[in-house]
ZAMARGU-4260 file (C-alpha; in steps of 0.2 Angstrom, whole numbers, plus 5000, padded with zeros to 4 digits):
<rodrens>
0) 5295/5293/6022 | 5294/5276/6029 | 5310/5271/6021 | 5319/5286/6029 | 5312/5282/6046
5) 5319/5264/6043 | 5336/5271/6039 | 5336/5282/6054 | 5331/5268/6066 | 5344/5256/6059
10) 5357/5270/6060 | 5352/5272/6079 | 5355/5253/6081 | 5372/5254/6072 | 5377/5268/6085
15) 5371/5258/6099 | 5380/5242/6093 | 5396/5252/6092 | 5396/5255/6111 | 5391/5237/6114
20) 5406/5231/6104 | 5417/5243/6114 | 5411/5236/6131 | 5414/5218/6125 | 5432/5222/6120
25) 5435/5230/6137 | 5428/5216/6147 | 5432/5201/6137 | 5445/5205/6124 | 5445/5201/6106
30) 5429/5194/6099 | 5425/5185/6082 | 5418/5194/6067 | 5401/5185/6071 | 5399/5192/6088
35) 5381/5200/6092 | 5388/5218/6092 | 5397/5216/6075 | 5382/5207/6067 | 5370/5221/6073
40) 5383/5235/6068 | 5386/5229/6050 | 5368/5223/6047 | 5361/5240/6053 | 5373/5250/6042
45) 5367/5239/6027 | 5349/5242/6031 | 5352/5261/6032 | 5361/5261/6015 | 5348/5250/6008
50) 5333/5260/6014 | 5342/5276/6007 | 5344/5267/5990 | 5326/5262/5990 | 5321/5280/5994
55) 5331/5287/5979 | 5326/5273/5967 | 5311/5282/5959 | 5321/5297/5955 | 5335/5286/5948
60) 5323/5277/5936 | 5317/5294/5930 | 5334/5303/5928 | 5346/5289/5926 | 5362/5285/5937
65) 5371/5301/5931 | 5357/5312/5934 | 5354/5304/5951 | 5372/5307/5957 | 5370/5325/5953
70) 5358/5326/5967 | 5367/5328/5984 | 5358/5315/5994 | 5361/5300/5982 | 5379/5306/5979
75) 5383/5307/5997 | 5375/5291/6001 | 5386/5283/5987 | 5401/5291/5994 | 5397/5286/6012
80) 5393/5268/6007 | 5409/5266/5996 | 5420/5273/6011 | 5412/5261/6023 | 5415/5247/6010
85) 5433/5252/6008 | 5436/5253/6027 | 5431/5235/6031 | 5444/5226/6019 | 5457/5240/6023
90) 5455/5235/6041 | 5458/5217/6037 | 5473/5221/6026 | 5480/5232/6039 | 5480/5218/6052
95) 5487/5206/6040 | 5501/5218/6034 | 5505/5227/6050 | 5498/5217/6065 | 5483/5218/6075
100) 5477/5236/6079 | 5461/5238/6090 | 5464/5256/6093 | 5449/5267/6089 | 5459/5280/6080
105) 5468/5268/6068 | 5467/5274/6050 | 5454/5260/6044 | 5443/5263/6060 | 5444/5282/6058
110) 5439/5281/6040 | 5424/5270/6045 | 5419/5283/6058 | 5420/5298/6047 | 5410/5288/6033
115) 5397/5285/6046 | 5396/5303/6051 | 5394/5307/6032 | 5380/5294/6031 | 5370/5302/6046
120) 5372/5320/6038 | 5365/5312/6021 | 5350/5305/6031 | 5347/5323/6038 | 5347/5330/6021
125) 5335/5317/6015 | 5323/5320/6029 | 5324/5339/6026 | 5320/5336/6008 | 5304/5327/6013
130) 5300/5343/6023 | 5297/5333/6039 | 5298/5341/6056 | 5295/5335/6074 | 5302/5319/6080
135) 5309/5312/6064 | 5320/5328/6061 | 5325/5329/6079 | 5330/5310/6079 | 5340/5312/6063
140) 5349/5327/6071 | 5353/5317/6087 | 5360/5304/6075 | 5372/5317/6068 | 5377/5323/6085
145) 5379/5305/6091 | 5390/5300/6076 | 5401/5315/6078 | 5405/5310/6096 | 5410/5292/6092
150) 5429/5297/6091 | 5429/5300/6110 | 5420/5283/6113 | 5436/5276/6122 | 5437/5291/6133
155) 5418/5290/6137 | 5421/5272/6142 | 5436/5275/6153 | 5448/5265/6141 | 5458/5280/6135
160) 5472/5275/6123 | 5480/5292/6123 | 5483/5306/6135 | 5467/5314/6142 | 5472/5331/6135
165) 5465/5326/6119 | 5448/5321/6126 | 5438/5338/6128 | 5446/5346/6112 | 5439/5332/6101
170) 5422/5334/6110 | 5423/5352/6107 | 5427/5350/6088 | 5413/5336/6087 | 5400/5347/6095
175) 5405/5362/6084 | 5403/5352/6068 | 5386/5344/6073 | 5379/5361/6078 | 5385/5369/6062
180) 5377/5355/6052 | 5361/5355/6062 | 5359/5374/6060 | 5363/5373/6041 | 5348/5361/6038
185) 5337/5366/6052 | 5335/5385/6055 | 5322/5383/6069 | 5328/5389/6087 | 5332/5375/6099
190) 5336/5362/6085 | 5353/5358/6094 | 5345/5357/6111 | 5332/5345/6104 | 5345/5334/6096
195) 5356/5334/6112 | 5340/5329/6123 | 5336/5314/6112 | 5355/5309/6112 | 5355/5310/6131
200) 5339/5298/6131 | 5347/5286/6119 | 5363/5285/6129 | 5354/5282/6145 | 5345/5267/6136
205) 5362/5261/6131 | 5369/5262/6148 | 5354/5253/6155 | 5355/5239/6142 | 5374/5236/6145
210) 5372/5237/6164 | 5359/5223/6162 | 5371/5212/6153 | 5384/5215/6166 | 5395/5225/6154
215) 5405/5241/6156 | 5395/5256/6152 | 5400/5273/6144 | 5395/5290/6152 | 5380/5300/6147
220) 5389/5315/6139 | 5382/5331/6146 | 5381/5339/6129 | 5364/5345/6133 | 5371/5360/6143
225) 5384/5363/6128 | 5370/5363/6115 | 5359/5375/6126 | 5374/5387/6128 | 5377/5387/6109
230) 5358/5390/6105 | 5357/5404/6118 | 5372/5413/6111 | 5365/5412/6094 | 5351/5423/6098
235) 5363/5438/6100 | 5378/5432/6090 | 5372/5423/6075 | 5390/5421/6067 | 5396/5403/6068
240) 5413/5410/6073 | 5406/5412/6091 | 5405/5394/6092 | 5424/5393/6093 | 5423/5401/6110
245) 5406/5396/6117 | 5407/5377/6113 | 5425/5374/6121 | 5421/5385/6136 | 5404/5376/6139
250) 5412/5358/6136 | 5426/5362/6149 | 5414/5370/6161 | 5402/5355/6162 | 5414/5340/6158
255) 5428/5344/6170 | 5419/5344/6186 | 5407/5330/6181 | 5420/5317/6174 | 5428/5313/6191
260) 5411/5308/6198 | 5403/5300/6183 | 5405/5281/6182 | 5419/5277/6170 | 5422/5295/6165
265) 5440/5299/6160 | 5445/5314/6171 | 5456/5327/6164 | 5470/5331/6176 | 5471/5349/6183
270) 5488/5352/6174 | 5480/5348/6157 | 5464/5359/6158 | 5472/5374/6151 | 5481/5366/6137
275) 5465/5356/6134 | 5455/5372/6133 | 5467/5380/6121 | 5467/5364/6110 | 5448/5365/6110
280) 5447/5383/6104 | 5460/5378/6090 | 5450/5363/6085 | 5433/5371/6085 | 5441/5386/6075
285) 5448/5373/6062 | 5430/5365/6060 | 5422/5382/6058 | 5436/5388/6046 | 5433/5372/6035
290) 5414/5373/6036 | 5411/5391/6034 | 5427/5398/6026 | 5436/5414/6031 | 5423/5428/6035
295) 5424/5444/6024 | 5432/5459/6030 | 5446/5451/6040 | 5463/5458/6038 | 5475/5447/6029
300) 5487/5446/6044 | 5472/5441/6056 | 5467/5428/6043 | 5484/5420/6041 | 5486/5420/6060
305) 5469/5411/6063 | 5473/5398/6050 | 5490/5395/6056 | 5486/5393/6074 | 5471/5382/6070
310) 5482/5371/6059 | 5496/5371/6072 | 5485/5365/6086 | 5477/5352/6074 | 5493/5344/6068
315) 5495/5333/6084 | 5478/5326/6081 | 5484/5320/6063 | 5499/5312/6070 | 5495/5305/6087
320) 5509/5295/6097 | 5508/5276/6098 | 5495/5270/6109 | 5500/5262/6126 | 5485/5257/6135
325) 5473/5243/6130 | 5474/5236/6113 | 5465/5219/6114 | 5470/5213/6097 | 5477/5198/6106
330) 5485/5184/6096 | 5488/5165/6096 | 5482/5157/6112 | 5495/5146/6121 | 5486/5143/6138
335) 5476/5151/6151 | 5481/5161/6167 | 5471/5162/6183 | 5471/5180/6190 | 5468/5185/6207
340) 5468/5204/6211 | 5465/5215/6225 | 5464/5234/6222 | 5469/5245/6237 | 5470/5264/6237
345) 5485/5266/6226 | 5492/5248/6224 | 5486/5232/6216 | 5491/5215/6223 | 5492/5201/6210
350) 5492/5182/6211 | 5495/5173/6195 | 5495/5155/6191 | 5494/5143/6176 | 5492/5125/6173
355) 5502/5126/6157 | 5519/5119/6162 | 5529/5128/6149 | 5523/5146/6154 | 5534/5156/6165
360) 5528/5173/6172 | 5542/5186/6169 | 5534/5203/6172 | 5520/5214/6176 | 5515/5232/6169
365) 5499/5243/6171 | 5494/5254/6156 | 5482/5268/6155 | 5480/5284/6143 | 5498/5282/6136
370) 5506/5279/6152 | 5515/5263/6158 | 5519/5258/6175 | 5531/5243/6179 | 5527/5232/6194
375) 5535/5217/6203 | 5531/5199/6199 | 5540/5185/6208 | 5536/5166/6205 | 5537/5154/6220
380) 5542/5135/6219 | 5525/5130/6214 | 5525/5142/6199 | 5513/5154/6206 | 5518/5172/6204
385) 5514/5186/6216 | 5517/5204/6212 | 5512/5222/6216 | 5510/5237/6205 | 5507/5255/6210
390) 5494/5265/6201 | 5496/5284/6202 | 5480/5290/6193 | 5462/5287/6195 | 5452/5277/6183
395) 5453/5260/6174 | 5470/5252/6172 | 5474/5237/6162 | 5487/5225/6170 | 5497/5215/6158
400) 5507/5200/6164 | 5521/5194/6152 | 5527/5176/6150 | 5539/5165/6141 | 5532/5149/6134
405) 5540/5132/6130 | 5547/5139/6114 | 5554/5155/6123 | 5541/5166/6114 | 5535/5182/6123
410) 5517/5179/6128 | 5505/5190/6138 | 5488/5190/6147 | 5478/5205/6154 | 5464/5210/6166
415) 5456/5227/6169 | 5456/5235/6187 | 5449/5251/6194 | 5461/5261/6204 | 5454/5264/6222
420) 5440/5252/6220 | 5445/5241/6236 | 5439/5227/6226 | 5445/5209/6225 | 5443/5200/6208
425) 5447/5183/6201 | 5446/5178/6183 | 5453/5166/6170 | 5460/5174/6155 | 5469/5168/6139
430) 5488/5169/6138 | 5492/5173/6120 | 5507/5177/6109 | 5504/5195/6102 | 5506/5197/6084
435) 5521/5207/6078 | 5518/5225/6074 | 5527/5231/6058 | 5532/5249/6056 | 5540/5256/6041
440) 5538/5265/6025 | 5523/5254/6020 | 5514/5257/6036 | 5517/5276/6034 | 5511/5277/6016
445) 5495/5267/6021 | 5492/5279/6036 | 5494/5294/6025 | 5482/5287/6012 | 5468/5282/6024
450) 5469/5297/6035 | 5470/5308/6020 | 5454/5300/6013 | 5445/5302/6030 | 5451/5320/6031
455) 5445/5324/6013 | 5428/5316/6017 | 5427/5326/6033 | 5430/5342/6024 | 5416/5338/6011
460) 5404/5334/6025 | 5408/5350/6034 | 5405/5360/6018 | 5390/5350/6012 | 5374/5360/6011
465) 5383/5377/6012 | 5375/5391/6002 | 5386/5400/5990 | 5391/5417/5994 | 5384/5431/5984
470) 5397/5442/5975 | 5393/5461/5976 | 5391/5469/5959 | 5407/5479/5953 | 5407/5497/5955
</rodrens>
C-alpha cells in the first residue's frame, strides 16, 4: 500500500503544480520548460506512474505482460501513461507546425488533461483493490474530483479564454463524472462529500502557497455544496439520471451568487445564466448517457430525443471558437516596454515607453473571455505613448500594446489589470514578435485526431468499472 500512497501523494503534487504553472503564466508570461512548476508537474506524474508500475510488478512477474494487461489497473495505467507520453511531443510538434498555443483547451493540452483524469481513476481502482478505507480512499477520490475540474482552471483563475457561458456547464459535467466514478468504486454514503471536503482543503492550501509567493490565486470551488446535494438526493432517488438535474442546479445555485465576490472568480453575466443552466443539464446528461447507457424501459422516441439533445448541446464544446483573451505563447523578444497603468471604475489610463529606438507604439486593445475592446494610443514627441481603454465587464483584462519594430514587423507587449480595482501599477514587460498562427487542413486534421483520442479516452474512463447488465431469461 505504501507504493500506492506514494502515487496518490505525487498525483496531488502534480495537481497543485498545474495551478502554480497557470499563475506563473498569468503574472509573468511564457516560462521555460525547466521552471519550477513544470519540473514538479512532470516529475510528479513520472513518480505516480513509476509507483503504480512497482505496485503491479509482482503480478506482472507471475502472469507475464499479456496476463497483466488483461487486468484493469495495469491496462489503464499503461493507457494513461502512453497518452501522457503522446501529449508532450504532440504539444511540441503543434507549436512548431502551427505556432504557439497556450490555451488550456488546445488539443494537446486537453489530451494530457483527460489522460491525467484516467490516471487518477486508475489509482482509485488500485486503492479499492487493496481494500483500503479511510483517508487513503477519500484522498484518492478527491484526486479524481480535482483532476475532473482542471478543464475549468482558467475560469477558476479569472483568465477565461472563451465566453463565461461555458464555465458552469463544464463544472457540472466534471462533477457529474467524478460523482459517478466515486459511487461506482465506493458505495458508502457520503463518499462524494468526503472527496469534496478534502479537495476544498487542498485548494485552500494551494491558494495560501501562491499568495505567499505573491502570485495570482484560483478560487476555492464550492463543490462541497454540490456533492452534498448529490449525496442527499441519492438517498431517495438512487438512479444516476437524477444527477443530470441535481448537479447543474446545485452548481448554478451556489456558483452564480459566489463568483462575483470570490477573489479571481469568473462571474457569469445575468443574460447567460439560463443558457448556462441548459447547457449544464445537456452536458451532465451526455456524461450519464456515456457512463451508464440508456436505461431500460425508455420509449424509443424519448431515447432518441435525449441522445439528440445531449449531443446537440455538447457539439459547441467539441468545436470552440478561437480564443481571444490571454495566450502568453509570446515569441522572439525585440525589446522591453515600461508600462504605467491606472485602473479607474470603467477605464484604464496607460503610459507606455521603450528605450528601443526602433519600436513605435501603434495600438492598444483589451481582451477577456473571447471579447476584444480597442483603445486609443497616441505617441508624443519623446516617443512615450499615452492611451485609454474602456472596460465594460468586471474581472481581469489583458491589455495588449502593438508596435512596429525597425524591420516593420508587428510586435506586442501585454500586462494584466483588474477592472474597477482603482489601482496604479508599473511594470517592465518584454516586447516580442508573436509567432505566426497557421490554420488549414493540416491543423484541422491534427485537431480532429487529438480531440478524438481525448474523447475516446474519456468515454473509456466514464465506462470503466461498470458492471455488465444482466439479461433476463427468455420466456
